[in-house]
N, C-alpha and C positions, 0 to 999 in steps of 0.2 A: 426149364430157369428165363431160354428167351423166351418164352410166350410171356413171361409173369414180366421180361424187364418193353418188350412192347407196349405192356398196358397199361407200365408207368412211364412211356413216354408221351401215349395217347392224351395217358388221363392229367401231366403237366402242360402239354399244347391245348389240350382244351381251358385249362386257368388260366394259361396266361394271356389267349387271340379272350378271352371274359374281362380279364382286367386290364389288356391298353384300350377294350372298345371300351368298358368304364371312362379311361382318362380321358380318350379322345373325346366326348360325350359331352365330359366333365369345360374340358379347356374351351370348346368349341364355343358352348351357352355363355365364357367370360369376356370380358372386355379385357385388350391388356391396356394399361395404367402409367401413364410416366409421371414420374408425382411432381407437377410442377411449381413455375413458384408462383406463392399465393399475394409479393408481393404487390402492393396501390390497390387494394381486394377488397372487398368491402366486409366485413365480417362473415356478415348474413350471406355470402355470395358464397363465401368457403365453403359453411356451413353445410349449406345445397349440396356442391357441389364434393363433399368430400363424404358424405350422407349415400351419396349416389355410387359413387366407385368406393367404400369403405376404406378411405384415408383415415388414420389416428392421427392427430393434433395434440401439443398443450399451447396453452394461451398464456400472455403475462400482457400486461397495462402498463403504457408508460405514459404521460404529457407532454406533448409535443407542441408547441408555434405554428408547425410549419403543415404536419396534416391532421387532415378533418377525424372525428373522433370516430370509434368503432371501423377504422380504416387501417390494413397493413401495413407497418415500417415496416419491418425486419421480417424474414424468415432463415432459419438456425436448423439446418438439416444436417444433424447428429446423428451416430454409430446407430441407439435405439429410439428415439423418436424426431416430434417434428414439432421445432415450437415457433411458435406464431410471436410476437411483438406486435401489442395494436394500439395506437395513442385513443388514449384516455381527452384528447380536446386541449384546446386550452383552460392556462389552470386559472380560475377566477380568483379577482382579489378577495375573496372570502376566504381558498382554502388556503392563501398566501400567512393570511391573517388568522385563521387559528390554527397554524402550523409556525405559529412565531419564524417564518422565514426572512432572515436578515442576515445577509453575507456584507455588511459590515459590519460582525457578529470577530469577538475574542477569538485565538486560534491556540491552541496547547500543544507548544512544542515541547517534546519528555527528555529530558535528562538521565540516559542511567551510566551504569560505570559496570562492573563483574555483576553478575552473575554465579551465588554461590546455592551447588547443591545443600541446601540442612532446609528444616522445615523453622517457621516461624516461631517453637518454641525452646529451640537449640539453640537461640542467641541472647545473650544479657541486655537484649537493645533496643529500644519500642520496637511494636509488629512485625516488618519481614525485615527490620534492618540488620546489617553483621556488621557493619559501624558504629561506632557514637555519632557523627553525621550523616547514615544513608546513603556515604556514596555505593554501598557492596550491600547488595540483598539480595533474596533470598529467593530460590526456583518457587517455593510455596507463593511468598508475594507478588513474582513476575507475573505467573498463571492468576492470579488473581485478580491484579490490576489490570490486564487483558482481559475476565471476565465483566471487570467494571466498565472496563470503554465501552466495548459489544453491549451493554447492559441501557446505557445513557446515551446511545445513540450516534456512537462518533465512528467513524469509519475508517479507514490512513489512509493518508493517499503521500506521493513522495515528498522530501522535503524542499527540493530541489524547483518543484511544478509549483508547491507554494512563493514559490521566492517569485517563478514568473507568472505569480496571478493564473496559473492551473489547475481550481479545484472543481474534480472530479468524483463527486460524492450523490450518490441519489439525493432523493424529494426529501427534504425534513431532516436528511440526519446531516452529523459533523464533521469535520473535517480532523482528526487526527493526525502527531506525526511525533515518530519514536526517533531517539538519538541514540549511541552508545559508542563514550567514548575511550580511550587508552588502546583499544584489540588485547582487551584480554583473553587470553587461551581460553573462560568460560563464555566468551561472547558467542565463537565456533573450538567448538574439541571434534580435536578428527582423533575415531578409533581403530582407522588401520581404512585397508582401500579391501575393493568387493574383487573375485576377480575379474570382472569388468572390466576395471581399474576405475569404478566412479566409492566417491570419499567417502564413508560408514560417520555419519554423524551423531554424538550424543549428544541423545532425546531429553536429555534435562541440560543443557546446556542453552542460553540463549536463541539460538538461529533452531536447533533443535524444538525448542518451547515455540516460538514462531512457528514453524512448517506444520506443527500439529494445529494450530489454530488455522491456517491455511483448508484443513481440512475438516474442521468442526464444524469454522462458519467461513465457505467460502463467497460472502460478502460482505469479510472481514476487509478484502484489499491488503491482507498483511503483507508490510514491507517496514524498511526502516533502512539510518543510510547509518551503517561504522568512520568513526574517525582513529584513523590508523597514526601508527607512528614508525620509527626506523624498527622495530621491531617486528612492527605489523600480526599477528595474532598468535607470537612466539612458539612458533611449531616452523624452523627450520625446517623441514621435510616434506610438508604439505603449505609453505605462507603461498606458495602460488597459485595451488592448487585453489584455497580459498579465497582467494582473490577474485579467482578466475569464477569460481562458482556461485559467490553474490552476483556477480552484476552479471550471470547470466541465468539468475531466479530470480527476478522483482526486488532485490538489500540494491541501494548505493555505499558507494567505499568514495572517501572525504580525507581531508589532512592534520592533524593535531599537533606538526611543527615533527621534527627526526627526535629532541631530547627533549622535550614538554615543558621548555625553557619559560621564567618568569618576563614576559618584554619590558616591565619596566625597571628590569636588572642589565637586560645588555644592547651591545653599540648595535646604530643601524644595520650596518654589513652584518654582523651574527643573527640579526633577522630573516635578511634577506636566504642564507643558508641555509634556516633552518626551515624556513615555508620553502624554499627555490631548493632545497633536499627532494623532501619529500615529494611534491610534483613529479621532480624526473624520476624516482623508483615507483610512484605509481607510475609514470611515463614508459619506463621499459616492460611494467608487465602487465599493465592493462590498460592501452594508450587509445587515449579519445573514449575511454568506459567510465573513468571514474569522475567525481563532480569536484566545479573548482570552487572550494567551500572549508572552510575553516572552521574547525570550532578552536576555539583561543582557551589555551592551556591557562587554568586557574580563573579563567574570564579576563586576567588581562590584553590588554593595558587601560582595561578598568573608563578610559574618557576615550573617544576619537582622537581629538583636541593632542594627544599623548603624540610625538615625534616618528617611533616606529610603526601607530597604526599605515600609515603610509606607504610603508614599507612590507607589510602586509596583505596590501590592497594590490599594489604593483614595486613588480621590482625584476630583477636582473643576477644569476647565478649557474655560474661556471656559462658561463653565454649562449645560455636560454635565460627567454623572457618568460613569467610569468603574470597572468593575471587572476587576482579573487573574486568570484563573485557575491559573495555573500561570505560571514562570517559568523560567528554562536558565541554569546555571552554565557557565563556560570551563571545566569538568572534567576527570580523566584518566581514570576508571573506570566502571562498565558501575554498570547503578543495579537499586537494586533489587525486587523484583515487584508491580503495582501492590497486591495484595493479605497484601504482606508489613506486618506493624503495626508498622514503623520507616518508612513510606511514606511521602517528602512535596514533593506534586505543585507547594509551590508553590515549590519551593528544590533544579532536577533538576539529576544528575551525569551530564556530557559524554565520550565521547570524540574525543580529537581524532584527525581523521584524516589520519593522516603516518604517515612511515618511521623505522625509529633504532634499524635492527640490535634491535629485541626489546629497546629499555629503554627506559625513561619511559613507561610506558603507550603506546608505539606500538600499532600497529595489532594484529603480532607478539605484543606481551607480551598487549595486555589480551585476543584471542582465544582466546591458549595458558589464561590465566585461565579464559577461560566454559565451555570442556572439558566441563571437571569440578564447576559453578556455574551454568552457564546455565538460563534458562526455555527447560523442553519442554510444550507444548498437549495437551494428552488431544482436542482435536480439538471437546469442546463449551464454547463458550462462558457458558452459566450453569450450569458445575459447574467448581470447581474439585477437580484432584487433585493429591495430597500425600505425599510416602514418610511413613510416620508416624511418626517420628523427626524433622519438622520443624512436627507441628503446633504447636509454641510459640510460633511463632511467624507464627502469621496469626492478623491483624487484622481487627475484626470484620467480614461482610459478610453480606447476602442471601445467596446463592450457595448452590447444594448443593454439600457438601464429600462429598469423598471421598478416606480414608486407605488403602493397602496397607503390608503389609511387607514 
């Protein structure tokens, strides 16, 4: 028995020595490679270096006014791979023209309210309308809306960015803005919390559907602004968690007044209360994280000249001063570019997201109109590109302006 054990030990030691020698010999012949930064290198030099050192990478191209063609603009070291963003060089006038680039085109601000978990055939109204006027929309219709926007080349941007003239959309695509009024439970329905305390979101509520499109189309830039009243999302146990979840996950929250009044039927003091109360409430939950934008109930007071309009823009309530950056109407058509000389952020039109057989400014009618009038981005947030015959529509701007014929 002892002689057999000794033989086994000897065999093991011999085997171990051979394997160790092979590994040592292999490593001795290898070069130790440190992943370097390829930024500012020509892509041909990157290819040569990577081939010699057995480095894999993916390449994406984008236009640049400052980085020469075929030079690496940026390197992203992800967990599974390296992605190099390489310059395509300056965009030519011909490319602007072929892609109809026009940053003085119109921008759709979509107005949604309730998203009801129904099929279109479950309602007695046109298309995806759940009510006669189409303020409530089926989940089937909402998903189809999102598919339509994406297929038509629209990419979402934050309402606040639009108001401030920050249009960060890739070359050849168009901005679109989604808004939701009233804080209906079906906008953000909570099904409870998991063991870690995270909110479990109903996949058929508005946010649940939007989140699924973050995964489906990562370049859709999914976002929206939710305008709430005193009841917030009408889920007292979760309201504060919902607000914090939204602002921490790429969405915005705005002011829809305390009780949804018609501003033409209340006093200026009551107007101060309706606006100031909601700012104070949001301030107590998500301080400095909400947007100072008001979605006007019923679209009232309908005209900026109304005496209460100035109280919507600024006022005092319970010793706190408030200022409103922009207001949203219950409009029917798209808005002008923020670079248009007629742009007025204090009184913005919206498109009612409903179906009406292509009539009365429904989705079909307004987007048919936008085919020839929409804002189409040059992909550079610091530059405005327009056809030269649009120059008379341009407002004052500190951004670089490029025209083409």
